Each structure stands twice: as structure tokens, then as C-alpha cells.
N, C-alpha and C positions, 0 to 999 in steps of 0.2 A: 504493500500499500504506499502511497505517496506520503512522505513525511509532512509536507505542506498541508495535506488534507487532514492528517492526524492532529495537527495543531489547530486547524480551523474548525474541526468537527465540534469540540465543546462549545466553541463560540456560536456556531449555527444553531445548536441545540438550544443553548441559553437564550438566543435571541428569539427562536422560535416558540419558546414557552410564554404562554399569556396567563396572567394571574390577575384576579380582581383586585382592584385597590383597596387597601385597608383603611378604615377610618380609625384614627388613633387620637384620643382624647386623654391628655395626661397632665398632671401638675408637675411643672418643671422646677427643680431646685437648683438654684444657682449660688454658689458659695454658701452663705447661711441663710438665704432667703427663698421662701417658696412663693411662686407667682400663680395667682388663681385667675383663671380666665372665665368668662360668662358662661363657657359651656361646662366648666368643671362641676362635678357634683361632689366635691370635697366636703366632708363633715368635720367641722372644727372640733367636735367632740374628741377626735383622736389626738387633739393637742391639749386637751383640758385634764387636769389632774384633779379628781374629785377629793383628794385628801389634803388639798391647799384651797387658798382663794385664788381664783383666776380672774385677772383684769385684763380686758381687752380695750385697747387704746388705739385711736386714730385721731389724726389732725382732721379739723372740719374740712368739709368738700370745698370745691371751687365756688367762688362768689362773683357777684356782678361787679365788685369793686367801687359801687356807687355809694357815696356818704361815709361817715364814720363808723357805721354799723350796718354794713352790707349784708343782703340776703343771699341765698344761693342762686347761682346762675342755673340755666337748664342743664349744663353739664354737671353741676353740684348736685342738683335734685336726682339726677340719674345715678350719681355715685352713691348717695345716700340710700336710694332704693336698692341699688346692688348691694350695699353693706348689709342692709335687712335680710336681703335674699341669702347671702352668704352665712349669716347668723340664724337661719330659720330653724336649723336643727338643735340649736343651743338655747337652753333655758336660762335667760338673763334675769337675775333677781333684782338689779338696780341700774338705773341709767343716770349718768352724771353729764352736766355740760355747764360751761360758763354762761354768764348772763349776756350773751352776744347772739344776734339772729343766726350768724353762721354755725355756731356749735349746736345751738337748740335745734335748727332745722336739719342738721346732720344726724343728730340723735333720734328725732321724732319717730322715723320709721321703725327704729329698734325698740323705742318705748311702746309705740302703738302695738307692735307685733307681741310684746310680751305683757300687755295691759299693765304697765307700770308708769308712774308719773315721772318725768324728768326731774332730778334733783339739781339745784344749782350749786356751784362751788365757786370759791374765790381762787383765781389762778396765782394770787400772790401767797396763798397758804396751802402749797402742795404737801407739805410734811403732815399737816393736820389731815388732809383729804386722805393720805395714804394710811395713816393711823386709824382713822375712822373705817375705811373699807376693810382693812385687815381685822379689825375688832368685830364689826356688824356683819361681815359676809363670809365667814369661815365655811369652807367647803362649797361655796357658791360661786357664780359668775356675775361680774360687774362690767358694764360698758362704760368708758369715759372718753367723751369728745373734748379735744383740746386744741391746742394752737401749735404753730411751728416751733415755737420757743417754750412750751410748757409740757408737751407730751413727753420730750426727751428728759426733762427734769423729773417728771414723776416716776418714770421708768428708772432712772438713776436712783431716785429716793427709795424705790422698792429693792433694787439690787444692792444698794449701799456702796456704789461706786460710780464715778463719772465716766461712763463708758460711752453713752450716746450723746451726740452733739445736736445742735439745732437742726430741725429739718429744713432742707432748702425751700425757698418760697414757691418754686414750681413744682413741688412735690406734693401731691394729695393721695397717693396710692399706698402709703405705708399703714400696715395693720400690724399691731404687736400684741402678742399674748403673753402675759407674765403670770407664771404660777408661783405664788409667794406664801411661804410658810410664816415668815417674820421679815421685818425689814433687815436686809442684808443676806437673805436666804431666799433667792428667787431664781427662776430660770426663765429666759426670754425667747420667745420664737417669733421671728420677723417674717411677715407676709406680704405680698404685694397683691392688690385687688382692683378691679375695675380696668378701664382702658387707659 
């Protein structure tokens, strides 16, 4: 048999095979961050430790930027709705937001889904907020809507170390899950959600 034909035969057989395309939906992990897309059916319960207090934190969603207390833009409203969709299998016992339209509107779909009222907190008193959450919500889940310069501080308060920096002004897709037994004894899982 011709040597050239022997070399070409596997290529001809390979090219002649037809296979139906596969639809692959997966959650991609990059470094220490899990990216959740709208098609994912991820259950956050796999990241929740029921023997600790679990705190889910996000920065508020996109705003219109109009005025001193802007409301959510159309994109921000879509992100808040997406957040509630992602949390739909998670039983949230308390929802916290600062007294600004952007955080209250981000938190609202999560509060409505869990039939709880949104509690307001002072972003200048994050240590007190952390202490209160740990004390009142042992073995439960709490959601906190914050800001680019407060979400990181609250996470750092839970873990007892200045690991997380200010969230860039252009980033609205960070979602953090903190499983905390006590201040200084916590584990953080970083997710990305929405578009």
C-alpha cells in the first residue's frame, strides 16, 4: 500500500465523521472567581455552609448617574432581577441596604422573593453591622447591598484582614459569599454574575 495513502487515511476517516454539535453549559472558574452566566442553573447552596453565618454581598447595580441619589438604570434593574434569579434557591433571612436609591433598588427583588423587609444600615458603621449580622443570623443567610468602597471593607471586617480593595467604578458584577464563624474566621468565595 502507498505510504502517502496510509498517512492520509486517518485524516480522511476523521474528516468524514459527522457528529452532532454538543451544547455545553458550564460555570467557568478563572483563578479564584466563578463566572455565572444567565444560562447557568448554578445553586448557590453549594457555597453556603449551614454551620456558619453566610453573608452574600454585592455592590449596587448600574445607576442612571442623575442627581445626588440616582436610581438604577435599565441595565441596573436587569442586574437586580438577575441577582434575585441567582439567589432563588437560597433562603435569605435578612436583606440590608444603605439609605440610597441604588442600594435599596438592588436589594428589593431579593427582599421581595424572600418576603423580608430591607433593613437600612449606616455605611460608616460597618463593624457594628458585621457584629450584628454574626450575632443575629447564626447558621442563616444574609444579603447586603453596598457600594464600591464599602463592600470590600465589610468583607475585610469579616475576615479580619485587609485583603479586598475598593471595587472599580466600572464593575457591578462582583458577588461575594462569606461564610463566617466569627470575625477573623471566615472564608470568601468570589463570583461574577450578569453580563
